[in-house]
C-alpha positions in Angstrom: 17.3 -2.3 -6.6 14.5 -2.3 -9.1 11.0 -3.2 -7.7 10.7 -6.2 -9.9 13.9 -7.6 -8.5 12.6 -7.3 -5.0 9.6 -9.4 -6.0 11.7 -12.1 -7.7 11.5 -14.4 -4.7 7.8 -14.1 -4.3 5.4 -16.8 -5.4 1.7 -16.1 -5.9 -0.2 -19.4 -6.7 -3.5 -21.2 -6.4 -3.3 -24.4 -4.5 -4.1 -27.5 -6.6 -7.8 -28.3 -6.8 -9.9 -30.8 -8.8 -11.4 -29.5 -12.0 -9.3 -26.3 -11.9 -6.4 -25.6 -14.2 -3.8 -23.2 -12.7 -0.3 -21.7 -13.4 1.8 -19.2 -11.7 5.0 -17.3 -12.5 7.6 -15.5 -10.5 8.5 -12.0 -11.3 10.5 -11.4 -14.4 11.2 -7.9 -15.7 8.8 -6.4 -16.6 6.2 -8.7 -15.2 5.3 -9.0 -11.5 4.4 -12.3 -9.8 1.1 -13.6 -11.1 -1.2 -16.6 -11.1 -4.1 -17.8 -13.3 -6.7 -20.4 -12.6 -9.8 -21.4 -14.7 -12.4 -24.1 -15.0 -11.1 -24.7 -18.6 -7.5 -25.4 -19.9 -5.5 -22.2 -19.8 -4.7 -20.5 -23.1 -2.3 -17.9 -21.8 0.9 -17.6 -19.7 0.0 -16.7 -16.1 1.1 -13.1 -16.5 -0.9 -12.4 -19.6 -4.4 -11.0 -19.2 -6.7 -14.1 -19.8 -8.5 -13.0 -23.0 -8.4 -16.3 -24.7 -9.1 -18.3 -21.6 -12.2 -16.2 -20.9 -13.3 -16.5 -24.5 -13.2 -20.3 -24.1 -15.3 -20.4 -20.9 -18.7 -22.2 -21.1 -21.7 -20.4 -19.5 -20.8 -21.8 -16.1 -17.1 -21.2 -16.5 -14.8 -19.1 -14.3 -11.3 -17.5 -14.8 -9.3 -15.9 -12.0 -6.2 -13.8 -12.5 -4.1 -12.6 -9.6 -1.2 -10.1 -9.8 1.2 -9.0 -7.0 2.1 -5.3 -7.6 4.5 -5.3 -4.6 4.4 -2.3 -2.3 2.1 -0.1 -4.3 1.2 3.2 -2.6 -2.4 3.0 -4.2 -4.9 3.5 -1.3 -7.5 1.3 -3.2 -5.6 -1.8 -1.9 -7.2 -2.4 1.5 -5.4 -4.3 4.3 -6.5 -8.0 4.3 -5.3 -11.4 5.4 -5.2 -14.7 3.6 -7.3 -16.5 2.8 -8.9 -13.8 0.7 -12.7 -13.7 0.7 -14.9 -12.9 -2.3 -18.1 -12.4 -0.2 -19.2 -8.8 -0.3 -17.2 -7.9 -3.4 -19.6 -6.2 -5.9 -20.4 -7.8 -9.2 -19.4 -5.5 -12.1 -20.0 -5.6 -15.8 -18.3 -4.5 -19.1 -14.7 -4.6 -18.3 -12.7 -2.9 -21.0 -10.8 -5.5 -23.0 -13.1 -8.4 -22.4 -15.0 -9.3 -25.5 -17.9 -11.0 -23.7 -21.0 -10.1 -21.7 -19.3 -11.2 -18.5 -19.8 -10.4 -14.9 -16.6 -9.9 -12.9 -15.4 -9.2 -9.4 -12.2 -7.5 -8.2 -10.3 -7.7 -5.0 -7.7 -5.1 -4.3 -5.9 -6.3 -1.2 -2.8 -5.4 0.7 -1.4 -8.6 2.3 1.8 -8.6 4.3 3.1 -5.5 2.3 2.0 -6.8 -1.1 -0.6 -5.2 -3.2 -2.7 -8.0 -4.8 -5.2 -7.5 -7.6 -7.5 -10.6 -8.0 -9.8 -10.5 -11.0 -12.6 -13.1 -11.2 -14.5 -13.4 -14.5 -17.8 -15.3 -15.0 -19.0 -16.1 -18.5 -22.4 -14.6 -17.8 -23.6 -11.3 -16.6 -25.1 -12.7 -13.4 -23.3 -15.8 -12.1 -25.3 -18.7 -10.6 -25.0 -19.0 -6.8 -23.0 -22.3 -7.3 -20.6 -20.5 -9.7 -20.0 -17.7 -7.1 -19.4 -20.3 -4.4 -17.0 -22.2 -6.6 -15.1 -19.0 -7.4 -15.0 -18.0 -3.7 -13.5 -21.4 -2.8 -10.8 -21.0 -5.5 -9.9 -17.4 -4.4 -9.5 -18.7 -0.9 -6.8 -21.1 -2.2 -4.6 -18.2 -3.4 -1.3 -18.3 -1.5 1.5 -15.7 -1.3 4.9 -17.2 -0.4 
């Protein structure tokens, strides 16, 4: 059975929260399960990389994109449990494909046999402490069912 078919019953989603916009999608060939949340209205489908949503972020805005790659053999995905924690994740800059001076954080986590990539984008090189706390709270709302 193709890997995408095995993921068809999996849901990756952000729990509803005030002032966040979120969408999720189940796996459909060729896309794995994915979810998108942002502090602005979403401008893409959940499985599309959030280029337009990131471009619409105000300076204090945040976009979070999560993808379930199934049982990836990639060793970069470390064993973790939900809720995921953003604390201790390094702040990075200049992600290829983002047309902004954005800071971002990535979580590569293996949760219950699923390899999750969670990508958090801030519309500034160095997010404010309140921005980081807000992103961490939203990341912790990510559910895998």
